[in-house]
N, C-alpha and C positions, 0 to 999 in steps of 0.2 A: 531587564527593557529590551525586547525587540529591537533589533537593530537593518533598518529596512533600506540595506544597501545599496541593492541592484537596483532597484526603482531611481532611487536618487543620482545611481550614477547616471542612467538612461534618460534623467531628465535633464543633469548638468550635460551630456553631451549634445542633446536637443537643442537646448536653449546656445550651446556656443559654437555650434555649427548654424543655427540661423544667424545668431549677431554676427557672426566672421563675414556671412554673404548675403546680407536680408536681401530680399525683393518684396515690391508690393504685395503679393499675396501670402508670405512669411511673415509681415512685419507683425502682424495682429497674434500669431503666437510668439513671434521670439519675445513681445512685452507680456504677454498672460505666462509664457515659461519664465521669465523673469521674477515675475511677480511670485511663482507658487515655489519658485528655488529660493529666492526671500525668504518668503512665509516659512517653508519647509528648516529653513535652518533654525527659524527663532523658536518655533514650536520645538525642536530638539533642546533649545537651551530650556525652553520652560519645563521642558517634560524632566530633564538633570536637574535644575534646579529645586521644583516642588518635590521631587521622589526624595530629594536627599532631607527633608526637612521631618520625613514621619510617614507613617501609614493613614494618617487622620488628612493628608490631604493629598490622597489619590484619585479622588473627584477630580481634584483641580489638574492634577495630572493627565487624566484622560481625556481632558475636552482637547486639545492639543494634541494628544496620542490618535483619537478618535479621527481629528483631520488628519493626520499623512497619512493611516488607514484609509477615508476614501478618497484622497490626494492618490493615494498611486493605483487602487482599484480603478478608478474612472482613465487613472493614463494608462494604464495596461489594456481598458479597451479601447481609447486613443486608436492606440496601436494597434491593436490585433481588427479594429473594424472601421479604422478611418475614420469614425465618428466624431469630428474636432467641435461639432455643433455641440453636442452632450457634453462633451469635455469641457468645454467653454461656459456651460451654464454650471454644471457641478463646481467648479474652480470660483467661479464669482461667488455662487452661495456661499460656499464654505469660507470664504476669504470677508464675507460679509457676516456673518452670523458667529465665526469660533472665536473671533473678540470678543463679541458681546455676552456671550456664555464663558468666557474666560472670565470677565471682568463680574459677570453676578457670581460665580462660583469662589471667586476669591474673595468679595465681599463688596462691590461696589467700588465706587470713582476712587477714593482713597485708600482702600487697602490695596487693588490693586493698581496704583498709579495708572490711571485711565487708560488701561493697557486695549480698550474699545476703540483707541482713535486709530487702529493697523486698521480696522474695519473700512475705514477711508479707500483703502487699495483696493477695494469691489468697482465701487461708480466709479472710479479712476481709471481703471481697466479695462472696464462697460464703455466709458467714453472713448477709450485708445483701439478698442476691439471691435464694438459693437457699431460706435458712430454716436453723434449726438443725440439725436432721438431714442435711440434706443436703452439709450444710459440713465434717460431722465427716472426711467422708474426702481433702478437700481439706488441712483442717489436719494429720491425719497424715502424707499426703506431704510436706508443708514438714517436720515434722518426720523426717520420713526421709530427706530431701534435706539437711537439717544433719546428718544423725550420717555421712551417705557423705562427706559436703564433711570432715568432724572425721577421719575416717577417711583418708581419703586426701590431706587438708594437705600432708604430707610430702610428697608424690610433685609434686603443683602449687608447692609452694614452690620444690622443686629444679628446677624449670624455667622459673622467674619469671624475665623480662625485667624489666632496670633501671625503675625508675618515678620522676623527681624527687621530692623530699621535698616540692615547694610541692603538686605535684599529687596525689600519697597523701595530704597534709594537708585538700585540699580536697574530695577526695573522702569523708575521714573526716567532715569536717564535713555534706557534700550527704545523705552516707549519714544523720547521726543527724538534723539539723534536719528534710531532706527526709521521711523515713518518719513521723520525728513531727508535721510539718504536716500532709501528705495526711490521716493516721490521725483526726488532730483534725478535721481540714476535713470528713473524711467522715462520722465521728462525730457531729459537731456539726450538720453538713445530717441526717442521718437522726434528732437528738434533735429537732431543730426541725420535723421531717415529724409526728413521734411525740406531739409537743404540739398540733400544728395536728391531729389525728386526733383528739387527746382533746379538744380545743377542742370542737370539730365533734359528737362524741357529748355530751360534756356539754350543748351545745346541742340538739339532738335531744331526750335524753333529757328538758329542761326541757321541750320541747315536746311527748315523750309523756305526762309526769307532768299537765303543762296541760291535756290532752285528758280525759286518763285522771279526772282530779279535776272537769271539765266532765261525764261522762257519770255517776260514782259519788262520795257522801260520802267526805270525805278520812278518816276514820278508816278508813272500808273499803277504799279505794283504798291504804292502807297495810299492810293485808293482806294484799291480795294482791301486791302488790312481793315481799312475804317468800313467797310460795308458798302463802298460807293460800287453797286452790282451792275449800274447802268451810265457804261462810258463809253460818250459819242461826242467827240468835240469837231469844230469846224476852224481850221486855220485857213486865215486868208493867203497865207504866201509862204510855200514851202518849195525845196527841191526837193527831189528824189532822182535816187539811181538805181540804174537795173547792170547788173556784169553778169555775160555769160562767156563759158568758155567755149571756143571752136570748137566744133566736130570732135566734139570731150565722147559722143557717143561710139565712134567709129574706133577712139583710142582706148574706151574703157572695155570693149571689146577683146581685146589681146591681153586682158588684165587680169590677174587670178583678184578675188574679191577684196582680198586682205590688203594689198597693193594698192587697187582701185580707192579705198579708205584712208589708208596712207596718204597717200597724192591728195586728195579732196581735203583731207584733216589741216594736211601742208599749207596750202593755200589758201582754205577758210580762216586756219587759224592765223595767218599774217593778216588776210583781209579784216578778222576782228580788232587786232592789235590799231591797223592804221585806222580803225571807226571810234576805239577808244581815244586815240592821238586828237583825231578831228573831233571828237563829242561830238559826232552822227549817232543815231539812231540804227541797229539792225533790227530789220524787220522780219526777214526768212531770209531760209536760200531752200532751194527745191530743186533736186538735183544738182545739178551744175550750174545753179543761178545763184546769185546775190542783191537782195536788196537791201537799199538803205534810205535815211530822209532824213533832210539837218532844218530844225526850223519848226517839230512837233519832236514829243511832247511838251519840249521843252523849248517855248518860243525865243528866236533870237534873229540876229540882222542880217547877219553874214552868213545865210546860211547855204547859197550861192558858191559863196569864193571858200566856204569848207568844204563844201562836196568834189567842186573842181579840184583843190587841193589832193583829197585823197583820191580821185580816179587819176591823176597824176601818175601819184605814187603807188597809186596799184600795180599799174603797167611796170613797173620798176622791179615790185616785188616778183609780177607772174615771173619776170625773164631770169631773176636768180632761181625760182624753183627751178624753171627750164634744163637752166643751167647744170644744178645739181642732181637732178634728176634722169637727167640725159634725153628726155622728155619734150618735143616740139609741143607747146603750150600758146596760146594766142587766144586773144578777150577782147569782144566787143562790148562798147560800155554807151549806154543812153541815159541821158540827164535831158529833165523837165522842172520849170518853176511855175508853180499856181498855188489853186487853193483846191486840199483835200478835207475830207470827212474821218479822222482817225476812231477807234473805238476797239475795244472787248469783242469778242463773240463767245459760244459756247459757254458750257455750264460747269464742264469738269476737265476740260483739257481748253485751259484760255490760251487764247488767239489776239494778238496786237495786230492789228491791219489797218489798212488807207481804200479809202474809195474814191472816185472822180475820175474827169476826164484826165486830170493832172498826171494820175498814175498811169492810165492806158496812152498817155503819150509819152510818157519816158518808156513806156515798155515796148511802144514804136522805134523810138531813136534807136533801142539796141538791137530788133531784128531788123532793121536797114540799113545800120552801122558798118563799113567796112571793118574790115580784121585790124586788131592793134590798133584801132584808134577808139576815139571818145568823140561822141554825135549830141550836140545841145542843139533846143529848138532856139526859137528867135527871142522866147520870153526869157532862156536862163543869159542868151549872148546878150541881152541888150545890160542887165542885169553886170555882168564881167568886162562889159567892152571898155578897153583903157588899161584893163589890170591884165588881160591874158590874150594869147595872139590866136586867132581864129582861122580859119580858113573855110572861105564860103564855097557851098555845095548847094546849087540850084537843082530844080527839078528831081525832088526825092517823092518816089510813089510812097505814101502815108494807108495805109487800111483805115478806111471810115473818115477818112482829112481828104486825102485826092492828092493833086501833086503841090509842095510846099518847100521853101526854103530851108535849110538848115546849116547848121556849122559845125566843124570838126576842131575841135578843144586843141592845139599845138601847144601851149604851155604856157611858163607867167610870163609877164615882163618885168 
């Protein structure tokens, strides 16, 4: 009896290389390699057992031997010409018909101990390699061959050669436990890869959610994830703050790019920490300008108080950065309270932004604010009156508004 050692070792290396480090592209190849490897081992057992019964059993032994020849020939073609689709089709056909031919050659269901049960590996393999719909014809072929075996079983049984009882019992045990073990192993492997993929998807989903939350407020991100693509909300009362570093353009001209980015990162990272502390929403940074809102998208009644506290602490933080870096840093802060419209714009690069006169006025407060001061409108001052100390600033020329009265926030009472 010939011993196809080299193709068998190639198949073994193929399986273990793909099994140890599978990817979605190689999952089907790994499963098919497992099925063929298991079937090859069983075929060698059949050949050895049947050949020892005498020359009259040569036809029976020829069936699994023919399977090994065709399998290794298709394996050679697969490796030589990279025709995996040809290899798949050939192996599924052989997995399907070889067990039935074995059963017919041995003498039907009883004589072969139902060896045809091994053919179920063909539709199962097709299901996991080709998918649900393409696997249906393979399952129907299995049912058809099983039906033919049932119809023709009296004929096969009448021509059956005598097989020792101990061998028939061994065949029965092997057919039951072997197919069960292989099916369980393949399904377990498939499920393990599915769990691995689902875990990877969960990790990627977490990264995507984290990235989305770095761009959009949590409440807005949750609405987008629920396919609420038209987000435009009106808020009757919010507080908006703009902060801008004074003369930063002149400062940046004397810095290398990396040092400039490090400086801005130090300042804005600390501002972000304060935004989290006071539960206000950072809208965006534009150059050296920093914009936040309180009262949207999560409504709260003390939005002006939160912004005022943050603004006061921002000056303290900026002084610390200036001391640590040795750079003279100054800041203007403008605050206003009133109604706004907030929403998401863009189809690919989302942006959560604010619109309305309240936003424009907060920006004007920053533009006209003295260095290292916090300028607020009368609307904000009325809300915070009694809780904070203010310095009146009359006759401030504001673009689009004319001369108005504003207030400088000094501190809390």
